[in-house]
C-alpha positions as CSV (number, residue, x, y, z in Angstrom):
1,M,-17.8,-34.0,-42.4
2,K,-17.8,-30.3,-43.2
3,I,-17.0,-28.1,-40.2
4,N,-17.3,-24.4,-39.5
5,Y,-15.2,-23.2,-36.7
6,I,-16.3,-19.9,-35.2
7,L,-13.7,-17.6,-33.6
8,T,-13.8,-13.9,-32.5
9,H,-10.5,-13.1,-34.3
10,P,-7.2,-14.7,-35.5
11,I,-5.4,-16.1,-32.5
12,Q,-1.7,-16.9,-32.4
13,Y,-2.2,-20.0,-30.3
14,Q,-5.0,-21.3,-32.5
15,A,-3.5,-20.9,-36.0
16,P,-0.9,-23.7,-35.8
17,L,-3.5,-26.3,-34.8
18,I,-6.0,-25.2,-37.4
19,R,-3.3,-25.5,-40.1
20,F,-2.4,-29.0,-38.8
21,L,-6.1,-30.2,-38.8
22,H,-6.5,-28.8,-42.4
23,K,-3.3,-30.5,-43.6
24,S,-4.5,-33.7,-41.9
25,G,-7.6,-33.8,-44.0
26,I,-10.2,-32.3,-41.6
27,N,-12.8,-30.4,-43.8
28,L,-12.6,-27.2,-41.8
29,K,-13.4,-23.6,-42.5
30,V,-12.7,-20.9,-39.9
31,L,-15.2,-18.0,-39.6
32,Y,-13.7,-15.0,-37.9
33,R,-16.0,-12.3,-36.5
34,S,-13.2,-9.7,-36.6
35,N,-9.9,-9.2,-38.4
36,L,-8.4,-7.1,-35.5
37,S,-5.4,-9.2,-34.7
38,S,-4.4,-10.1,-38.3
39,K,-2.4,-6.8,-38.3
40,K,-0.7,-4.6,-35.8
41,Y,-3.3,-3.5,-33.1
42,F,-3.6,-2.0,-29.7
43,D,-3.9,-4.5,-26.9
44,K,-5.4,-3.0,-23.7
45,E,-3.7,-5.5,-21.3
46,F,-0.3,-5.2,-22.9
47,N,-1.0,-1.5,-23.0
48,R,0.7,-1.1,-26.4
49,N,0.5,-1.8,-30.1
50,I,1.5,-5.4,-30.8
51,S,2.2,-7.6,-33.8
52,W,2.6,-11.4,-33.4
53,G,5.3,-11.5,-36.1
54,T,3.7,-14.4,-37.9
55,N,1.0,-14.9,-40.5
56,L,-2.1,-16.1,-38.7
57,L,-4.1,-16.7,-41.8
58,S,-2.0,-18.9,-44.0
59,G,-2.4,-22.6,-44.6
60,Y,-6.1,-23.1,-44.1
61,N,-9.6,-22.0,-45.3
62,Y,-11.1,-18.9,-43.6
63,K,-13.6,-16.1,-44.1
64,F,-14.3,-12.9,-42.2
65,L,-17.9,-12.5,-41.3
66,N,-19.8,-9.3,-42.0
67,Y,-20.6,-7.2,-38.9
68,I,-22.1,-3.9,-37.9
69,G,-20.8,-1.4,-35.4
70,S,-17.4,-1.5,-33.8
71,N,-14.5,-3.8,-34.8
72,K,-13.7,-4.4,-31.1
73,V,-13.4,-7.8,-29.5
74,N,-15.3,-7.9,-26.2
75,F,-18.4,-9.3,-24.6
76,L,-20.7,-7.5,-27.0
77,F,-18.7,-6.9,-30.2
78,P,-18.4,-7.6,-33.1
79,L,-22.1,-7.8,-34.0
80,T,-22.1,-10.4,-36.8
81,T,-25.0,-10.0,-39.4
82,D,-24.7,-13.2,-41.5
83,F,-25.7,-16.0,-39.1
84,I,-27.7,-18.1,-41.6
85,N,-26.0,-17.8,-44.9
86,K,-22.4,-18.2,-43.6
87,V,-22.3,-19.8,-40.2
88,L,-25.2,-22.2,-40.7
89,D,-24.5,-23.0,-44.3
90,D,-26.7,-25.9,-45.6
91,N,-23.6,-28.0,-46.5
92,V,-22.1,-27.7,-43.0
93,E,-22.6,-30.6,-40.7
94,I,-20.6,-29.5,-37.6
95,I,-20.5,-26.1,-35.9
96,W,-17.5,-25.7,-33.6
97,V,-17.4,-22.8,-31.2
98,H,-14.6,-21.7,-28.8
99,G,-16.1,-20.6,-25.6
100,I,-19.5,-21.5,-24.3
101,K,-20.7,-18.7,-22.0
102,N,-21.0,-15.7,-24.2
103,W,-24.2,-14.5,-25.9
104,Y,-23.0,-15.0,-29.5
105,N,-21.9,-18.6,-29.0
106,I,-25.0,-19.5,-27.1
107,C,-27.0,-18.1,-30.0
108,I,-24.9,-20.2,-32.5
109,I,-25.3,-23.4,-30.3
110,I,-29.1,-23.1,-30.1
111,L,-29.5,-22.2,-33.8
112,A,-27.2,-25.1,-34.8
113,K,-29.6,-27.5,-33.0
114,I,-32.6,-26.0,-34.7
115,F,-30.9,-26.3,-38.1
116,N,-29.9,-29.9,-37.3
117,K,-26.2,-29.3,-37.0
118,K,-23.8,-31.1,-34.6
119,V,-22.2,-28.8,-32.1
120,F,-18.6,-29.1,-30.8
121,V,-17.6,-26.8,-27.9
122,R,-14.0,-26.1,-26.7
123,D,-13.7,-23.9,-23.6
124,E,-11.1,-23.2,-20.9
125,V,-13.4,-23.4,-17.9
126,T,-12.1,-25.1,-14.7
127,H,-13.1,-25.0,-11.0
128,F,-10.4,-22.3,-10.5
129,S,-10.6,-20.4,-13.7
130,K,-12.8,-17.8,-11.9
131,K,-13.6,-17.0,-8.3
132,R,-17.2,-18.2,-7.7
133,N,-19.5,-18.0,-4.7
134,F,-22.2,-20.5,-3.9
135,L,-24.8,-18.8,-6.1
136,N,-22.4,-18.6,-9.1
137,K,-21.7,-22.3,-8.7
138,F,-25.4,-23.2,-8.6
139,V,-26.2,-21.0,-11.6
140,N,-23.3,-22.6,-13.5
141,F,-24.6,-26.1,-12.7
142,L,-28.0,-25.2,-14.0
143,F,-26.5,-23.6,-17.1
144,Y,-24.5,-26.6,-18.1
145,N,-27.5,-28.9,-17.5
146,L,-29.6,-26.8,-19.9
147,I,-27.0,-26.1,-22.6
148,D,-25.9,-29.7,-22.6
149,Y,-29.1,-30.6,-24.6
150,F,-27.7,-28.5,-27.5
151,V,-24.0,-29.7,-27.4
152,D,-22.9,-33.0,-28.9
153,I,-19.2,-33.0,-28.1
154,Y,-17.0,-31.2,-25.5
155,L,-13.4,-30.9,-26.6
156,A,-11.5,-30.9,-23.2
157,I,-8.2,-28.9,-23.1
158,G,-6.8,-30.8,-20.1
159,S,-7.7,-32.9,-17.1
160,Q,-9.1,-30.0,-15.0
161,N,-11.3,-28.9,-17.8
162,K,-12.6,-32.4,-18.2
163,K,-13.2,-32.7,-14.5
164,Y,-15.3,-29.5,-14.5
165,Y,-17.5,-30.9,-17.2
166,L,-17.9,-34.2,-15.3
167,D,-18.7,-32.4,-12.1
168,H,-21.5,-30.5,-14.0
169,N,-23.2,-33.6,-15.0
170,I,-21.9,-33.9,-18.5
171,N,-22.0,-37.4,-19.9
172,P,-18.3,-38.7,-20.1
173,K,-19.1,-40.2,-23.6
174,K,-19.6,-36.6,-24.9
175,I,-16.1,-35.5,-23.7
176,V,-13.0,-36.0,-25.9
177,M,-9.5,-34.7,-25.2
178,V,-8.3,-32.1,-27.7
179,P,-5.7,-30.6,-25.4
180,Y,-4.1,-27.1,-25.5
181,V,-0.9,-27.5,-27.5
182,V,1.7,-25.4,-29.3
183,D,4.0,-26.1,-32.2
184,N,6.7,-27.8,-30.1
185,N,9.2,-27.8,-33.0
186,F,8.9,-24.1,-33.3
187,F,10.2,-23.6,-29.8
188,Y,12.7,-26.5,-29.5
189,K,16.3,-25.8,-30.4
190,K,18.4,-28.8,-31.1
191,N,21.7,-29.1,-29.3
192,K,20.7,-26.4,-26.8
193,N,23.8,-25.4,-24.9
194,N,22.9,-26.1,-21.2
195,S,26.2,-24.6,-20.0
196,K,25.7,-21.4,-21.9
197,S,25.8,-19.0,-18.9
198,I,27.6,-18.9,-15.6
199,K,24.5,-17.4,-14.1
200,F,21.3,-19.4,-13.6
201,T,18.4,-17.8,-15.6
202,Y,14.8,-17.7,-14.5
203,L,12.2,-16.4,-17.0
204,F,8.7,-14.8,-16.5
205,A,6.9,-14.1,-19.8
206,A,3.3,-12.7,-19.6
207,K,1.2,-9.6,-19.6
208,L,2.1,-7.4,-16.7
209,I,-1.3,-7.4,-15.1
210,K,-2.4,-8.4,-11.6
211,K,-3.6,-12.0,-12.3
212,K,-0.3,-13.0,-13.9
213,G,1.5,-12.6,-10.5
214,A,4.7,-10.8,-11.5
215,I,4.7,-9.0,-8.2
216,L,4.9,-12.4,-6.4
217,L,8.0,-13.2,-8.3
218,L,9.6,-9.9,-7.4
219,E,8.7,-10.5,-3.7
220,A,10.3,-13.9,-3.9
221,V,13.5,-12.4,-5.4
222,K,13.5,-9.9,-2.5
223,I,13.2,-12.7,0.0
224,L,16.2,-14.4,-1.7
225,Q,18.3,-11.3,-1.5
226,K,19.6,-12.6,1.8
227,N,21.3,-15.4,0.0
228,I,24.2,-13.5,-1.5
229,T,25.7,-16.4,-3.4
230,F,22.3,-17.1,-5.1
231,T,21.8,-13.4,-5.9
232,K,25.2,-13.1,-7.5
233,N,24.7,-16.3,-9.6
234,S,21.1,-15.8,-10.8
235,N,19.3,-13.7,-13.4
236,F,15.5,-13.0,-13.5
237,L,14.1,-11.9,-16.9
238,I,10.6,-10.2,-16.7
239,T,9.3,-10.2,-20.3
240,G,6.1,-8.4,-21.2
241,D,4.2,-5.2,-21.0
242,G,1.1,-4.0,-19.2
243,Y,-0.3,-1.4,-16.8
244,L,1.8,-2.7,-13.9
245,K,5.1,-2.4,-15.7
246,N,6.1,1.0,-14.1
247,S,5.1,-0.1,-10.6
248,L,7.0,-3.4,-10.9
249,K,10.1,-1.5,-12.1
250,E,9.8,0.9,-9.2
251,Y,9.5,-2.1,-6.7
252,S,12.6,-3.7,-8.3
253,K,14.6,-0.5,-8.0
254,K,13.4,0.4,-4.5
255,N,14.5,-3.1,-3.2
256,N,17.8,-3.2,-5.2
257,L,16.8,-6.3,-7.2
258,N,19.9,-5.9,-9.4
259,N,19.5,-9.5,-10.8
260,V,16.1,-8.6,-12.3
261,K,15.9,-7.3,-15.9
262,F,12.8,-6.1,-17.7
263,I,12.3,-6.9,-21.4
264,P,9.5,-5.4,-23.5
265,F,6.8,-7.5,-25.2
266,Q,8.3,-10.1,-27.6
267,N,6.5,-11.7,-30.6
268,Q,6.5,-15.4,-31.2
269,K,9.8,-15.5,-33.0
270,Q,11.5,-13.3,-30.4
271,I,10.2,-15.1,-27.4
272,S,11.3,-18.5,-28.6
273,K,14.9,-17.3,-28.5
274,I,14.4,-16.0,-25.0
275,Y,13.0,-19.3,-23.8
276,Q,16.0,-21.0,-25.3
277,K,18.4,-18.9,-23.2
278,A,16.5,-19.6,-19.9
279,D,17.0,-22.4,-17.5
280,V,13.7,-22.2,-15.6
281,F,10.3,-20.8,-16.6
282,V,8.3,-19.3,-13.7
283,I,4.5,-18.9,-14.0
284,P,3.1,-17.4,-10.8
285,S,-0.4,-16.7,-12.0
286,L,-3.2,-16.2,-9.5
287,I,-5.7,-17.5,-11.9
288,E,-4.8,-19.3,-15.2
289,P,-7.2,-21.8,-16.8
290,W,-4.3,-23.3,-18.8
291,G,-1.2,-21.3,-19.5
292,L,0.2,-22.1,-23.0
293,A,3.5,-20.4,-22.1
294,V,4.2,-23.5,-20.0
295,N,3.9,-25.6,-23.2
296,E,6.2,-23.2,-25.0
297,A,8.8,-23.1,-22.3
298,M,8.9,-26.9,-21.9
299,A,9.3,-27.3,-25.7
300,A,12.3,-24.9,-25.4
301,E,13.8,-27.2,-22.7
302,N,13.0,-25.3,-19.6
303,A,12.4,-26.6,-16.1
304,I,9.1,-25.2,-14.7
305,I,8.0,-23.5,-11.5
306,S,4.2,-23.2,-11.5
307,S,1.5,-21.8,-9.3
308,T,-1.0,-24.4,-8.2
309,M,-3.7,-22.3,-9.8
310,V,-2.3,-22.9,-13.4
311,G,-4.4,-25.5,-15.3
312,S,-1.5,-26.9,-17.3
313,S,0.4,-27.7,-14.1
314,F,-1.9,-30.6,-13.4
315,D,-1.0,-32.3,-16.7
316,L,2.5,-31.0,-17.5
317,V,4.4,-30.1,-14.2
318,F,5.5,-32.8,-11.8
319,N,7.4,-32.1,-8.6
320,G,11.0,-33.3,-8.8
321,L,10.6,-34.5,-12.3
322,N,10.6,-31.4,-14.5
323,G,10.2,-28.7,-11.9
324,F,8.0,-27.8,-8.9
325,K,4.7,-26.3,-8.0
326,F,4.2,-23.7,-5.3
327,K,1.2,-22.6,-3.3
328,S,-0.7,-20.0,-5.3
329,G,-0.3,-16.4,-3.9
330,C,2.6,-17.4,-1.5
331,S,5.8,-15.6,-2.4
332,K,7.6,-17.4,0.4
333,D,6.8,-20.8,-1.1
334,L,7.8,-19.5,-4.5
335,A,11.1,-18.3,-3.1
336,K,11.6,-21.8,-1.6
337,K,11.0,-23.5,-4.9
338,I,13.3,-21.1,-6.8
339,L,16.1,-21.8,-4.4
340,L,15.4,-25.5,-4.4
341,I,16.0,-25.7,-8.1
342,Y,19.1,-23.6,-7.8
343,Q,20.5,-25.9,-5.1
344,N,19.8,-28.9,-7.3
345,K,21.7,-27.6,-10.3
346,R,23.1,-31.0,-10.9
347,K,19.5,-32.2,-11.7
348,I,18.6,-29.2,-13.9
349,K,19.6,-31.0,-17.1
350,K,17.3,-33.9,-16.1
351,Y,14.5,-31.5,-15.4
352,K,14.9,-29.9,-18.8
353,T,15.1,-33.2,-20.6
354,N,12.0,-34.4,-18.8
355,S,10.1,-31.2,-19.9
356,V,10.8,-32.0,-23.5
357,K,9.8,-35.7,-23.1
358,I,6.5,-34.7,-21.4
359,I,5.6,-32.0,-23.8
360,S,6.5,-34.1,-26.9
361,K,3.5,-36.3,-26.1
362,W,1.3,-33.2,-25.8
363,N,1.1,-32.5,-29.5
364,F,-1.0,-31.9,-32.6
365,D,-1.4,-35.6,-33.2
366,L,-3.1,-36.0,-29.9
367,C,-5.5,-33.2,-30.9
368,L,-6.2,-34.8,-34.2
369,K,-7.0,-38.2,-32.6
370,G,-9.4,-36.5,-30.2
371,F,-11.0,-34.5,-33.0
372,Q,-11.4,-37.6,-35.2
373,K,-12.9,-39.4,-32.2
374,G,-15.5,-36.6,-31.8
375,I,-16.4,-36.8,-35.5
376,K,-16.8,-40.6,-35.3
377,K,-19.1,-40.2,-32.2
378,V,-21.5,-37.8,-34.0
379,K,-21.5,-39.9,-37.2
380,N,-22.7,-42.8,-35.1
């Protein structure tokens, strides 16, 4: 079946899966609304110009849609002009959209039904992906019960995403697992030297914005300053850029966090090398629908310390097996888990090995099987 996949712009996490699906025989064309990220561009949250250091457009079929107005990517833009002749092509049988609650994709979903196309939806939504009051929850429930008429298949990215659909009255027969994955081989380094450093290395890699929780990590490091032996024998790498960078540096300096080092934004090739030098990856996000950095770090053989508000932690992080979870927003509990891993250094090799074993099953083949299952369902 011929499929059009609608995306706002080329995305570094999407390109490897798209290539794999194309190579595996899925008749797929990606329609981009903007070319913004295909070259160096300014990212507001990183607060700098960035380049992902990899070709996001190779190895699959794609087309940039025509638009009017600004070439920005936000709630309103870009304003695509060729709905009918490109998106809803007569030969296309399946329309696949990423994201369900934005005006453009809602229009596509409804038009696809009118034009007798099948609709696949992939979205990150979970019960904790956004703070919602009672009214928000009620409106969401109504929304999904209305939009469900127009959607044929929901491609769930993980267990919490699937649970959200089920709790909003979506028929389980319409849900297939097409999980969030990365190219595990890209991040894995064979024969990784686990005794490479005398000091124990913890890594944070994300945008330096409030919801990513970098300040929680620094607060935890401050708490652990009382443990002189730990402080002397540990390193904390804070990798990324964002509007909080200067204030985080000031906090670190003010509290004499001498075992903390700040590293600027790193592209995909650069960050893979940093993952490989780390022992433990820490993701303290306050809200994180998934957190693909967890996949990357696990593929690079890192133990994981994750906030309980990270979607991927429900599927990939298991206490005492490949790391630990800590209570979201609690720097004391985070400090406790950081020290717990350090005090169990004899088990760290086991944690790392288990990370690789777990993530090796969370791969492109699993996505392909789910996608093929969805195609089979709409054929029948």
